[in-house]
C-alpha positions in Angstrom: -14.5 -31.8 -29.3 -17.5 -31.4 -27.0 -17.5 -28.4 -24.3 -17.1 -29.0 -20.9 -20.0 -28.4 -18.7 -18.6 -25.5 -17.1 -17.7 -24.2 -20.4 -21.4 -24.6 -21.7 -22.6 -22.6 -18.3 -20.2 -19.8 -19.1 -21.4 -19.7 -22.7 -25.0 -19.6 -21.9 -24.5 -16.5 -19.5 -22.3 -14.9 -22.0 -24.7 -15.2 -24.8 -27.5 -13.7 -22.4 -25.1 -10.7 -21.7 -24.7 -10.4 -25.4 -28.3 -10.2 -26.2 -29.0 -7.8 -23.5 -31.1 -9.9 -21.4 -28.4 -9.6 -18.7 -27.6 -5.8 -19.0 -24.6 -4.0 -17.7 -24.8 -3.1 -14.2 -27.5 -5.8 -13.7 -27.4 -8.6 -10.8 -27.5 -12.2 -12.8 -29.6 -15.1 -11.1 -28.5 -16.5 -8.0 -25.9 -19.6 -8.0 -29.0 -21.6 -6.7 -31.4 -20.5 -9.5 -28.6 -21.2 -12.3 -27.6 -24.4 -11.0 -31.2 -25.4 -11.2 -31.8 -23.7 -14.8 -28.4 -25.3 -16.3 -28.7 -28.5 -14.4 -25.0 -28.4 -13.1 -23.3 -28.5 -9.9 -22.5 -25.5 -7.8 -18.6 -26.2 -8.5 -19.4 -26.5 -12.1 -21.0 -23.3 -12.1 -18.4 -21.5 -9.9 -15.7 -22.6 -12.5 -18.0 -20.9 -15.1 -18.3 -17.7 -13.1 -14.7 -17.6 -12.3 -14.1 -17.6 -16.0 -16.3 -15.0 -17.0 -14.8 -12.9 -14.1 -11.3 -13.3 -15.5 -12.5 -12.0 -18.7 -14.0 -8.9 -17.2 -17.5 -9.9 -17.8 -18.8 -10.2 -14.5 -18.0 -8.9 -11.0 -18.7 -11.0 -7.9 -19.7 -8.8 -4.7 -19.1 -10.9 -1.6 -22.8 -10.8 0.2 -24.4 -9.2 -2.8 -24.3 -11.5 -5.8 -22.7 -11.4 -9.4 -23.2 -8.3 -11.6 -22.5 -7.9 -15.3 -19.7 -5.3 -15.8 -18.7 -3.1 -18.9 -16.4 -5.3 -21.1 -12.7 -3.7 -21.1 -11.0 -3.1 -24.3 -8.1 -5.4 -24.9 -4.9 -3.5 -26.3 -2.2 -5.0 -28.0 -0.1 -2.2 -28.2 2.4 -3.8 -25.4 2.7 -6.9 -27.3 3.2 -5.8 -31.2 5.2 -3.1 -33.2 1.9 -1.6 -34.8 -0.2 1.4 -35.1 -3.6 1.7 -33.5 -5.5 1.8 -36.7 -4.0 -1.4 -37.7 -4.6 -3.1 -34.5 -8.4 -2.1 -34.6 -8.9 -3.4 -38.1 -7.1 -6.6 -37.2 -9.8 -7.0 -34.1 -12.7 -5.7 -36.9 -13.3 -2.6 -35.1 -13.9 0.7 -36.5 -11.4 3.3 -35.2 -12.4 7.0 -35.1 -9.6 9.8 -34.5 -9.8 13.2 -33.4 -6.7 15.4 -34.0 -6.3 18.0 -31.3 -3.1 19.3 -32.1 -0.2 19.1 -34.6 2.6 21.6 -35.3 6.3 22.0 -34.8 7.8 22.8 -31.2 10.9 22.7 -29.6 11.9 19.5 -27.8 11.8 19.3 -24.1 14.4 17.7 -21.9 12.4 14.4 -21.6 11.3 14.2 -25.3 15.1 15.0 -26.5 16.5 12.6 -24.2 14.0 10.0 -25.5 14.8 10.9 -29.3 18.4 11.2 -28.5 18.2 15.0 -29.7 19.9 18.1 -28.7 17.6 19.8 -26.2 15.5 22.4 -27.9 15.6 20.2 -31.4 12.6 21.0 -33.7 10.1 18.0 -33.4 6.5 17.7 -34.6 3.9 16.9 -32.1 0.7 15.3 -32.7 -2.0 15.1 -30.1 -5.0 13.0 -30.8 -7.9 11.1 -29.0 -9.0 7.7 -30.3 -12.5 5.9 -30.1 -13.7 2.5 -31.3 -17.2 3.1 -32.8 -19.8 1.3 -30.8 -17.6 0.3 -28.1 -18.3 1.5 -24.4 -20.9 4.3 -25.7 -18.1 5.5 -28.0 -16.4 6.8 -24.9 -12.4 7.6 -25.9 -9.7 4.6 -25.5 -6.6 6.7 -25.5 -5.2 9.8 -25.7 -1.8 10.0 -27.5 0.9 12.6 -27.9 3.8 11.8 -30.4 7.0 13.4 -31.4 9.0 13.1 -34.4 12.1 14.6 -35.4 11.7 17.3 -38.0 14.8 16.2 -39.7 13.4 12.9 -40.8 9.9 14.2 -41.4 9.9 17.9 -42.3 6.5 17.9 -44.0 4.7 15.9 -41.3 2.8 18.9 -39.6 1.1 19.4 -43.2 -0.9 15.9 -43.1 -4.0 15.3 -41.7 -3.8 12.3 -39.3 -7.5 12.1 -38.9 -7.7 9.1 -41.3 -4.2 8.4 -42.1 -2.1 5.5 -40.3 0.8 7.2 -38.9 2.8 4.1 -39.0 1.9 3.6 -42.7 2.7 7.0 -43.6 6.3 6.2 -42.0 6.7 3.1 -43.9 5.8 5.0 -47.3 8.8 7.6 -46.5 11.0 4.5 -45.7 11.3 5.2 -41.9 9.6 2.0 -40.7 9.5 1.2 -37.0 11.5 -1.8 -36.7 12.0 -2.0 -32.6 10.3 -0.2 -29.7 10.6 -0.1 -26.1 7.9 0.9 -23.9 7.5 1.5 -20.2 3.9 1.1 -18.4 2.7 2.7 -15.3 -0.7 3.6 -13.6 -0.9 7.6 -12.9 -3.2 10.2 -12.3 -3.8 11.7 -15.6 -2.8 15.7 -16.4 -6.4 17.6 -16.5 -6.4 18.0 -20.3 -6.0 14.3 -20.5 -8.8 13.5 -18.0 -11.0 15.9 -19.9 -10.1 14.2 -23.3 -10.8 10.9 -21.8 -13.8 11.9 -20.0 -12.5 10.5 -16.8 -13.8 11.9 -13.4 -11.4 13.7 -11.2 -10.0 10.5 -9.0 -10.0 8.1 -12.1 -6.6 6.9 -12.9 -5.0 5.8 -16.3 -2.5 3.7 -17.6 0.4 5.6 -18.8 2.8 4.0 -21.6 5.7 5.6 -23.1 7.1 4.3 -26.3 10.2 4.9 -28.3 10.0 3.5 -31.8 13.5 2.8 -33.6 14.2 2.3 -37.3 16.5 -0.3 -38.9 19.6 1.7 -38.0 18.5 1.8 -34.5 17.8 5.6 -34.6 14.8 6.9 -32.7 11.9 8.2 -35.0 9.2 8.8 -32.6 8.5 9.0 -29.1 4.9 8.7 -27.9 3.0 9.3 -24.5 -0.3 7.3 -24.2 -2.9 7.6 -21.8 -5.7 4.8 -21.5 -8.7 4.6 -19.1 -7.5 2.2 -16.5 -11.1 1.0 -15.5 -12.0 0.1 -19.1 -8.5 -1.0 -20.5 -6.7 -4.6 -20.4 -3.5 -5.4 -22.2 -2.0 -8.1 -24.1 1.5 -8.8 -23.3 3.3 -11.8 -24.9 6.4 -13.2 -23.8 8.6 -15.7 -26.0 11.8 -17.5 -24.9 
């Protein structure tokens, strides 16, 4: 099926952005210039510009013009039970991980409540920063702190999760996450998170907490993740 005129116009602009002809931060030609170049009406062109704006490719500033924006990273963690490594591979992205900390600690009140453990129970704490190679100048895309009860995974702190898939390791031990509940809010991140994500002092983050449960409905992992709000989008699927 042939593409409509506004889809063809959007594809023309998208191709120029991908090639670098319309660079990030630059202003694209005016509506009048694009209409003449593409031989389309102004309503048709505006449909194309609206579509590209919804995609996060363009930003339209009243009285100034239309500018190319840095594309946002789309995260699927709000729709599927999967690890970030598997999500990256599915989207043909190369994931890089830096482990900031791993060790056994005593669970705080909030961690104990999430994992349904007595307060002070032993848990393994894993802190990581993730990057996507070649995406947004290799800026960090998520800062994650994960807690697992030691009683289920006593040797976790001995493993190197730089390249290992956490969900894959759980599955190998028969501890698969079968169900998860997640909460999302926009917050000012703690200083160490801002530093890890290279955020400015007033930049917000999308904060997602997640509790993963095994087939017997017992919690196996509790995760606190921060995503740069300005460069992140989230896929949410709802089925009836």
